[in-house]
C-alpha positions in Angstrom: 20.1 22.7 -23.5 20.4 19.6 -25.6 21.4 16.5 -24.6 21.7 12.7 -25.6 20.1 10.5 -23.0 20.6 7.0 -22.8 17.3 5.5 -21.0 18.8 2.0 -20.6 16.3 -1.5 -20.2 14.9 -0.4 -17.1 13.2 2.5 -17.9 11.4 1.5 -20.3 10.2 -1.6 -18.6 10.1 -2.1 -14.8 10.8 1.6 -14.3 8.3 3.9 -16.5 7.4 5.9 -14.1 11.3 7.4 -14.1 11.7 7.4 -17.7 8.3 9.4 -17.7 9.0 11.6 -15.2 12.7 12.4 -16.1 11.4 13.2 -19.5 8.5 15.1 -18.0 11.0 17.2 -15.8 13.5 18.3 -18.0 10.7 19.4 -20.9 9.3 21.6 -17.6 13.2 22.9 -17.4 13.3 24.0 -20.6 15.1 21.0 -21.8 15.5 19.3 -24.7 16.6 15.7 -24.5 17.6 13.4 -27.3 17.0 9.7 -27.3 20.4 7.6 -28.2 19.4 6.0 -31.6 20.1 2.3 -31.4 21.2 2.0 -28.1 20.9 -0.9 -26.4 21.8 -2.7 -22.9 24.5 -1.6 -21.1 25.5 -4.9 -19.1 24.1 -4.6 -16.2 23.3 -5.7 -13.8 24.8 -9.4 -14.9 25.8 -8.8 -18.0 29.5 -7.1 -17.2 30.4 -10.3 -14.8 29.9 -12.9 -17.9 33.2 -11.5 -20.4 35.6 -9.2 -19.8 35.7 -7.8 -23.4 31.7 -7.3 -23.4 32.3 -5.3 -19.9 33.3 -2.4 -21.9 32.1 -3.3 -25.4 28.3 -2.9 -24.3 28.3 0.7 -22.6 31.0 1.9 -25.0 28.4 0.9 -28.2 26.3 3.8 -26.7 29.2 6.1 -25.7 30.6 6.2 -29.5 26.5 6.9 -30.6 27.1 9.5 -27.8 30.0 10.9 -29.5 28.7 10.7 -33.2 25.4 13.1 -31.6 28.3 15.4 -29.9 26.2 15.9 -27.2 26.8 15.2 -23.5 24.4 12.0 -22.5 22.7 11.7 -19.4 21.7 8.6 -17.7 18.9 8.6 -15.5 19.8 4.8 -14.0 22.3 4.6 -11.5 23.1 0.7 -12.9 23.3 2.3 -16.6 25.5 5.3 -15.7 27.9 3.1 -13.4 28.9 1.3 -16.6 29.3 4.0 -19.2 31.7 5.4 -16.6 33.4 2.3 -16.1 33.9 1.9 -19.8 34.3 5.8 -20.0 37.3 5.3 -17.3 39.1 2.2 -18.8 39.1 3.1 -22.2 40.1 6.2 -20.6 42.9 4.5 -18.8 44.1 1.8 -20.9 45.3 1.9 -24.6 45.3 -1.5 -24.5 41.5 -1.4 -23.8 40.9 1.4 -26.6 42.6 -0.8 -29.0 40.0 -3.8 -28.3 37.5 -1.2 -29.0 38.5 -0.2 -32.0 38.8 -3.7 -33.2 35.6 -4.2 -31.8 33.0 -1.8 -32.5 35.3 0.6 -35.2 35.2 3.5 -31.8 38.0 5.4 -31.3 37.4 6.7 -28.3 38.2 10.5 -27.6 36.5 11.1 -24.3 34.4 14.5 -25.4 31.1 13.5 -24.5 30.4 14.3 -20.7 28.1 11.8 -18.7 25.7 12.8 -16.5 23.7 11.5 -14.2 20.2 13.1 -13.8 21.6 14.5 -10.2 23.9 15.9 -11.7 21.9 17.2 -14.7 19.7 19.0 -12.0 22.1 20.5 -10.2 24.9 21.2 -12.1 24.2 22.0 -15.3 20.4 24.0 -14.2 21.2 24.8 -10.6 19.5 24.8 -7.7 19.2 28.5 -8.2 16.7 27.6 -11.6 15.0 25.3 -9.8 14.1 27.5 -7.2 12.3 29.9 -9.1 10.0 27.5 -10.9 8.6 26.0 -7.9 4.6 25.8 -8.2 4.0 23.4 -4.9 7.4 23.6 -2.7 6.8 20.0 -0.5 6.6 21.8 2.8 6.2 19.3 5.5 7.6 16.2 3.7 10.4 14.6 5.3 13.0 12.1 3.1 15.9 10.5 3.5 17.9 10.3 0.3 18.9 6.3 -0.9 22.4 6.7 -3.0 23.2 3.2 -3.4 26.0 1.7 -4.4 26.7 2.3 -8.0 26.1 6.3 -8.1 29.3 6.9 -5.8 31.3 4.0 -6.4 34.1 3.2 -7.1 34.9 6.8 -6.5 37.6 7.0 -9.2 35.3 6.1 -12.2 32.3 7.6 -11.2 33.7 10.6 -9.9 30.1 11.3 -7.9 29.8 14.2 -5.1 31.3 11.9 -2.1 31.4 7.5 -1.7 30.0 7.9 1.1 28.9 10.9 2.5 27.4 11.8 -0.8 25.0 15.7 -0.6 23.8 16.4 -4.5 20.5 14.9 -4.1 19.8 16.2 -0.4 20.1 19.6 -1.4 18.0 19.2 -4.6 15.1 18.2 -2.1 15.4 20.9 0.5 15.5 23.2 -3.4 12.5 21.7 -3.7 11.5 22.4 0.2 11.3 19.2 1.7 12.9 18.3 4.7 16.2 15.9 3.8 17.0 14.4 7.3 20.3 13.1 7.9 20.8 9.5 8.7 24.3 6.9 8.2 22.4 4.4 5.3 22.5 6.9 2.6 25.0 4.4 0.8 24.1 1.1 2.1 24.3 -1.6 -0.7 20.1 -2.9 -0.8 21.4 -5.9 -2.4 20.8 -5.3 -6.4 20.6 -7.9 -8.8 20.4 -10.1 -5.5 16.7 -9.4 -6.2 15.2 -12.0 -7.3 18.1 -15.3 -6.6 18.8 -13.9 -3.0 15.8 -13.2 -1.3 17.0 -14.0 1.9 19.6 -11.9 1.8 18.0 -8.9 0.0 15.2 -8.6 2.8 17.7 -8.4 5.6 19.2 -5.1 3.9 16.0 -3.7 2.6 14.6 -4.1 6.4 17.8 -2.7 8.1 17.6 0.4 5.8 13.5 1.1 5.7 14.2 0.5 9.6 17.2 3.1 9.7 14.4 5.3 7.6 11.8 5.3 10.3 14.6 5.8 13.1 15.3 9.4 11.4 11.9 10.1 10.5 11.3 10.0 7.6 8.0 9.7 5.4 9.7 7.5 2.3 13.0 7.4 1.2 13.7 8.9 -2.3 16.5 7.7 -4.4 17.7 7.4 -8.5 18.1 4.0 -9.0 15.8 1.2 -10.3 17.2 -1.3 -9.1 17.4 0.0 -5.5 14.0 1.0 -5.7 12.6 -1.6 -6.8 14.5 -3.8 -3.9 12.8 -0.9 -1.7 9.5 -1.7 -2.5 9.3 -4.9 -3.0 11.8 -6.8 -0.2 10.1 -4.5 2.8 9.0 -7.4 5.0 6.1 -4.9 6.6 5.8 -3.4 3.5 3.7 0.3 3.3 7.0 2.7 3.8 6.5 4.6 0.4 10.3 4.7 -1.7 10.1 7.6 -4.6 12.1 8.9 -7.8 13.8 12.2 -7.3 12.3 12.9 -10.2 8.5 12.6 -9.4 9.1 14.3 -6.5 10.2 17.5 -8.7 7.9 17.1 -10.8 5.4 17.5 -8.2 6.7 20.7 -6.7 7.1 21.6 -10.4 3.0 21.8 -10.3 2.8 18.8 -12.9 -0.3 17.9 -12.9 1.2 14.4 -14.7 3.0 13.5 -11.3 -0.6 11.6 -10.5 0.2 9.0 -12.9 3.9 8.7 -12.4 3.1 7.6 -8.6 -0.1 5.4 -9.6 2.6 2.9 -11.2 4.2 2.4 -7.7 4.2 -1.1 -5.7 3.5 1.1 -2.8 1.5 4.5 -3.7 2.7 7.1 -2.2 -0.2 9.1 -2.6 -1.9 9.3 0.2 1.1 10.2 2.0 1.6 13.3 0.0 -2.1 13.7 -0.6 -2.2 13.8 3.4 0.7 16.6 3.1 -2.0 18.6 0.7 0.8 18.5 -1.7 -0.1 17.1 -5.4 -1.7 18.7 -7.8 
């Protein structure tokens, strides 16, 4: 299977481990990812709020490149996913927006490209049965809570992702690779998103609430698919020390990929002592 791939800015910088693990796991599962040529920033997390035209124009240009490639596009970052889905929805629903994009970037939107988050790619396009068949080291003994955040699941009419309040897809992936995905009520609570640098006081309160609830649920770690969320959850804990990982990193561990050690070492809070204590590291 071959897909276009839109990494976005975070995966080329602060969230390099998410990019590396996404590419690595896909290669291990027989999926070819072709990075979109000449892609640009999608406008997350603040650009889209500054200019109404660029709000759609930035992500629309990336969709134009994807349509030219003729391949469905995989978008690991939850913020980027939300921006591309927002542009797609606006162009699909409003002729005025479609006309605006024709004038701005010479893009005649046809809606021929499906936008997939990495979670959707693994669950829907690969299938959990296929994933189970390739396991080398099931994550037995690891208790996690899955944190989806805001941008994957809302607005529901735009993203169409799973469920806006009680999503299950990431939980099902974690269960498929042997981890215990615990139930909890904070899986879509906001972590503060782009306020991490401007209102750290607010973000710290939100993050502490999420981490406290994860501990109360009995989890040993939080699993997510959002660079903004992971950055907040790692850096803004008051006490520190509670591991947060990308789900693709744990997929790599379960698939027995030696390079997963390199991905995990990039974290602010090192998750390798936890995984090592459970005998899970390759």
